[in-house]
C-alpha positions as MATLAB code, in Angstrom:
seq = 'MSIEFIFRLVGMVVFAILGTQIAPFFGPVNTPESTRLMIIMVLSGSAIGLLSAPYLTIYPYNFVKNYLKRIPAPKLVFGVAGLVVALGIAALLYSPLSALPTPYGNIAPIITSILLAYIGASIAIMRHEDIANYIKPSLNLGGAFFETTKKKAKEDKLLLDTSVIIDGRIADISQTGFIRSTMLVPRFVLAELQYIADSADSLKRARGRRGLDILKQLQEDSIVMIEITDLDIEGVRKVDEKLMLLAQQIDCPIVTNDYNLNSVAKLQGILILNINDLANAVKTVILPSETMAVKIIQEGKEYNQGIAYLSDGTMIVVEQGKKYINRRVDVEVTKVLQTSAGRMIFAKVSQNGI';
ca = [
     143.356  102.424   79.712;
     140.443  101.282   81.855;
     139.095  103.095   84.903;
     139.848  100.055   87.055;
     143.508  100.085   86.010;
     143.772  103.811   86.839;
     142.314  103.211   90.303;
     144.772  100.359   90.835;
     147.675  102.694   90.018;
     146.298  105.389   92.327;
     145.781  102.813   95.088;
     149.340  101.564   94.622;
     150.723  105.093   95.082;
     148.496  105.881   98.083;
     149.341  102.654   99.911;
     153.044  103.085   99.105;
     152.935  106.525  100.778;
     151.120  104.971  103.752;
     153.902  102.405  103.930;
     156.510  105.160  104.244;
     154.472  106.755  107.042;
     154.046  103.516  108.963;
     157.646  102.267  108.679;
     159.129  104.622  111.371;
     156.827  103.077  113.992;
     158.647   99.732  113.686;
     162.173  100.894  114.576;
     164.758  103.707  114.559;
     165.252  105.794  111.440;
     168.408  106.545  109.438;
     169.855  103.088  109.876;
     170.460  100.303  107.336;
     167.723   98.249  108.977;
     165.244  101.121  108.764;
     166.071  101.602  105.075;
     165.394   97.938  104.332;
     162.186   98.115  106.362;
     161.143  101.229  104.451;
     161.670   99.448  101.124;
     159.695   96.417  102.322;
     156.831   98.592  103.564;
     156.695  100.590  100.314;
     156.664   97.428   98.181;
     154.089   95.784  100.440;
     151.885   98.889  100.393;
     152.156   99.104   96.603;
     151.114   95.472   96.194;
     148.205   95.830   98.622;
     147.048   99.023   96.921;
     147.306   97.465   93.453;
     145.202   94.453   94.479;
     142.657   96.083   96.793;
     141.958   99.448   95.132;
     138.962   98.262   93.009;
     137.401   96.564   96.053;
     137.629   99.834   98.000;
     136.435  102.132   95.200;
     134.831  100.863   91.972;
     133.088   97.717   93.249;
     131.330   99.407   96.206;
     130.359  102.296   93.920;
     128.838   99.934   91.311;
     126.997   98.003   94.032;
     125.459  101.172   95.488;
     124.621  102.498   92.009;
     122.847   99.279   90.971;
     121.015   99.139   94.301;
     119.797  102.729   93.937;
     118.654  102.000   90.371;
     116.324   99.293   91.661;
     114.640  101.629   94.163;
     111.601  103.492   92.731;
     111.941  107.290   92.821;
     109.225  107.897   95.478;
     110.902  105.448   97.880;
     114.278  107.077   97.269;
     112.926  110.594   97.920;
     111.151  109.566  101.113;
     114.236  107.642  102.259;
     116.400  110.764  101.888;
     113.762  112.854  103.674;
     113.651  110.348  106.547;
     117.448  110.410  106.731;
     117.514  114.226  106.934;
     114.859  114.290  109.675;
     116.691  111.605  111.663;
     120.024  113.444  111.399;
     118.289  116.637  112.552;
     117.063  114.809  115.679;
     120.577  113.416  116.185;
     121.994  116.977  116.010;
     119.600  118.067  118.787;
     120.793  115.152  120.929;
     124.486  115.851  120.301;
     125.008  118.299  123.179;
     123.420  116.230  125.981;
     125.084  113.034  124.738;
     128.535  114.637  124.446;
     128.220  115.756  128.097;
     128.374  112.100  129.231;
     131.545  110.930  130.988;
     134.518  109.848  128.867;
     134.600  107.704  126.722;
     130.797  107.589  126.431;
     130.590  111.267  125.540;
     132.767  110.664  122.473;
     131.090  107.465  121.271;
     127.395  108.002  122.101;
     126.718  110.874  119.603;
     128.235  108.884  116.716;
     126.349  105.665  117.512;
     123.097  107.586  118.061;
     123.455  109.402  114.719;
     124.035  106.124  112.828;
     121.112  104.353  114.508;
     118.695  107.245  114.016;
     119.755  107.655  110.370;
     119.109  103.971  109.681;
     115.781  103.926  111.528;
     114.572  107.170  109.936;
     115.414  106.108  106.382;
     113.958  102.604  106.892;
     110.664  103.844  108.317;
     110.285  106.465  105.580;
     110.854  103.860  102.838;
     108.594  101.196  104.386;
     105.715  103.593  105.071;
     106.177  105.951  102.108;
     102.697  105.237  100.727;
     100.995  106.062  104.028;
     103.097  109.220  104.418;
     102.308  110.281  100.836;
      98.570  109.735  101.328;
      98.717  111.789  104.538;
     100.578  114.814  103.176;
      99.006  114.940   99.684;
      95.748  116.688  100.727;
      97.457  119.149  103.062;
     100.093  120.187  100.503;
      97.697  120.058   97.516;
     100.424  118.576   95.317;
      98.262  116.102   93.451;
      99.079  112.471   92.864;
     101.527  112.703   89.963;
     104.671  112.496   92.071;
     103.447  110.666   95.150;
     101.633  107.950   93.216;
     103.741  104.851   93.569;
     105.075  103.318   90.385;
     104.004   99.825   91.439;
     100.360   99.868   90.394;
     100.874  102.049   87.354;
     103.813  100.044   85.984;
     102.074   96.735   86.488;
      99.107   98.010   84.490;
     101.175   99.517   81.669;
     104.212   97.269   81.096;
     105.034   93.580   80.741;
     108.565   92.185   80.400;
     108.948   89.280   77.961;
     111.723   86.752   78.540;
     113.471   84.611   75.933;
     111.544   81.394   76.632;
     108.099   82.918   76.188;
     109.076   84.481   72.848;
     110.456   81.167   71.539;
     107.337   79.365   72.831;
     105.210   81.490   70.504;
     101.862   81.326   72.293;
     102.259   84.926   73.442;
     101.640   85.998   69.821;
      98.250   84.263   69.776;
      97.337   85.580   73.227;
      98.218   89.161   72.250;
      95.769   89.009   69.333;
      92.835   88.011   71.559;
      92.763   91.362   73.380;
      93.289   89.907   76.853;
      96.683   91.647   77.099;
      96.273   95.423   77.162;
      99.748   96.385   78.437;
     102.795   97.375   76.410;
     105.124   94.398   76.032;
     108.788   95.245   76.635;
     111.613   93.227   75.066;
     115.020   94.308   76.472;
     117.891   94.373   74.013;
     119.787   91.797   76.084;
     116.884   89.362   75.503;
     117.032   90.178   71.776;
     120.811   89.564   71.853;
     120.245   86.164   73.488;
     117.728   85.243   70.781;
     120.260   86.200   68.126;
     122.981   84.194   69.890;
     120.722   81.112   69.974;
     119.786   81.637   66.312;
     123.509   81.652   65.395;
     124.257   78.493   67.405;
     126.110   75.575   65.794;
     123.491   73.223   67.242;
     120.684   72.802   64.692;
     117.949   72.464   67.349;
     119.046   75.617   69.199;
     119.394   77.448   65.902;
     115.845   76.521   64.920;
     114.505   77.660   68.316;
     116.352   80.976   68.070;
     115.073   81.658   64.561;
     111.547   80.761   65.659;
     111.878   83.303   68.485;
     112.967   86.030   66.049;
     110.042   85.155   63.738;
     107.586   85.294   66.649;
     108.971   88.685   67.685;
     108.516   89.951   64.127;
     104.955   88.578   64.123;
     104.261   90.359   67.407;
     105.457   93.666   65.970;
     103.286   93.261   62.860;
     100.096   91.662   64.178;
      99.780   92.394   67.913;
      97.003   94.804   68.885;
      99.179   96.181   71.722;
     102.502   97.965   71.465;
     105.744   95.944   71.334;
     108.711   98.010   72.511;
     112.392   97.107   72.203;
     113.914   98.836   75.217;
     117.524   99.802   75.919;
     117.040   99.449   79.671;
     119.859   97.321   81.065;
     121.520   96.333   84.330;
     125.239   97.045   84.402;
     127.634   94.595   85.987;
     125.311   91.565   85.516;
     125.892   89.014   82.743;
     123.157   86.384   83.126;
     119.991   87.253   81.227;
     117.612   85.883   83.887;
     119.315   87.935   86.631;
     119.174   91.053   84.461;
     115.503   90.439   83.773;
     114.646   90.075   87.481;
     116.651   93.168   88.478;
     115.042   95.162   85.668;
     111.582   93.991   86.747;
     112.341   95.208   90.278;
     113.718   98.494   88.966;
     110.692   99.404   86.835;
     108.345   97.338   89.023;
     106.490   95.345   86.381;
     105.660   91.633   85.857;
     107.683   89.148   83.805;
     105.884   86.971   81.239;
     107.605   83.584   81.036;
     107.192   79.824   80.917;
     110.640   79.122   82.398;
     110.171   77.086   85.597;
     113.479   78.133   87.217;
     112.950   81.838   86.487;
     109.408   81.495   87.783;
     110.547   79.997   91.109;
     113.477   82.377   91.753;
     111.513   85.495   90.794;
     108.626   84.598   93.107;
     111.088   84.225   96.004;
     112.178   87.824   95.341;
     108.603   89.113   95.284;
     108.460   89.659   91.506;
     105.093   89.112   89.852;
     105.267   86.316   87.250;
     102.732   85.679   84.478;
     103.299   82.065   83.446;
     101.934   81.026   80.043;
     101.710   77.386   81.170;
      99.566   78.368   84.163;
      97.310   80.351   81.847;
      96.973   77.377   79.481;
      95.993   75.079   82.351;
      93.525   77.623   83.711;
      91.555   77.949   80.471;
      91.257   74.229   79.712;
      87.771   72.777   79.520;
      86.503   71.514   82.875;
      85.913   67.769   82.726;
      84.239   65.931   85.624;
      83.973   62.199   86.385;
      80.852   60.494   84.958;
      80.679   63.089   82.170;
      80.115   61.719   78.659;
      81.809   63.071   75.533;
      82.412   62.056   71.925;
      86.080   61.523   70.982;
      88.053   59.974   68.131;
      90.484   57.271   69.238;
      93.608   57.706   67.126;
      96.215   55.313   68.533;
      96.947   52.403   70.853;
      97.793   53.071   74.503;
     100.756   51.765   76.522;
      98.709   49.318   78.564;
      96.819   46.311   77.208;
      93.813   47.113   75.008;
      93.937   50.870   75.717;
      93.109   53.543   73.166;
      94.297   57.156   73.121;
      92.271   60.220   72.147;
      92.904   63.955   72.518;
      90.748   66.980   73.245;
      91.066   70.137   71.154;
      93.330   71.717   73.817;
      95.754   68.786   73.657;
      94.586   66.966   76.796;
      95.170   63.222   76.463;
      92.309   60.794   77.124;
      93.169   57.173   77.964;
      90.219   54.953   76.997;
      89.942   51.500   78.566;
      89.131   48.733   76.060;
      89.459   51.350   73.337;
      92.037   49.685   71.097;
      89.404   48.117   68.801;
      87.858   51.541   68.153;
      91.022   53.136   66.661;
      90.138   55.642   63.897;
      86.520   55.621   65.051;
      84.528   58.272   66.919;
      82.809   56.892   70.034;
      81.123   58.188   73.174;
      83.189   57.699   76.333;
      82.402   58.155   80.008;
      85.029   59.890   82.173;
      86.149   57.766   85.133;
      89.038   59.802   86.560;
      90.819   63.126   85.989;
      94.467   63.578   87.054;
      96.225   66.964   87.217;
     100.024   66.622   87.153;
     102.914   69.056   86.760;
     103.132   67.977   83.113;
      99.455   68.732   82.499;
      96.082   67.039   82.762;
      95.257   63.410   81.955;
      91.760   61.950   81.643;
      90.841   58.284   82.024;
      87.609   57.051   80.460;
      85.740   53.962   79.332;
      83.627   53.386   76.252;
      79.981   54.174   76.884;
      77.768   51.259   75.917;
      75.099   53.673   74.688;
      77.497   55.396   72.302;
      78.878   52.386   70.415;
];
């Protein structure tokens, strides 16, 4: 028997009792009409309680629990401290506010307490770093607790998503020494890789198995630690949403090459390390009028064009280059285009290099 079902039963009983208490307000008691009304109210209360109980109990509890999980511990502590201070100020204001004429004397203390509690907690959370830096020297508590998790986590942890593992370039990058942080692979990402590897579609199955092989290669060859973590976000099914919520909870970047995840995560203030952006950033800088030696390997789409490639995969379209296929020639760069799909270079055969 699930917890939700138990709460539905409890809600049904509670609302049925409320129905019996409300029924006398609609007419005289101890009459046939009042009996029928009582039965209707009990049945109506039972139905309402059965349907609404999870929305009044479990769902709000899960929402608050997941929200609190995403808040770093220092922010949570300072938020509670700000709330306590604000409620203390509200208690001091209770007597003068309750002395106001009716009905203001009854309403003003409650409204003031709610407003001060919200303002106090909000200010303490927003300015927790400044407050911590101010009270650290005077209390001589050191920086272990008050140091925010943001900087430390971003230096120590990286979250890998499914797409970047399947892509495979992360394995080569990890061996270069440029990545010094521990790479985290949540179990729900591992489960998605396994699900793709077991797919009936041959292409998906191949991609999933490649991802598992890359992960194994990372564990064996990477010079930094690869950690399979059990950290999870309850109540969320989509892997991308889990990954973003987890990144907010432990406050660390996500390594990905997924365009949609990249865009949505940036809107939520999550730091994204995009492998495609890194690949574009480290490509060789080519300027117009520069001369280089290339091997033309195939015919281009337009008339008499030839196609060559740089070592990083950048395509070079050579005008009048068709007749030089399978030959190495010097070309002069005429134009460089940077598109969302990558970089494209246009060139012409240098007369000095034929």
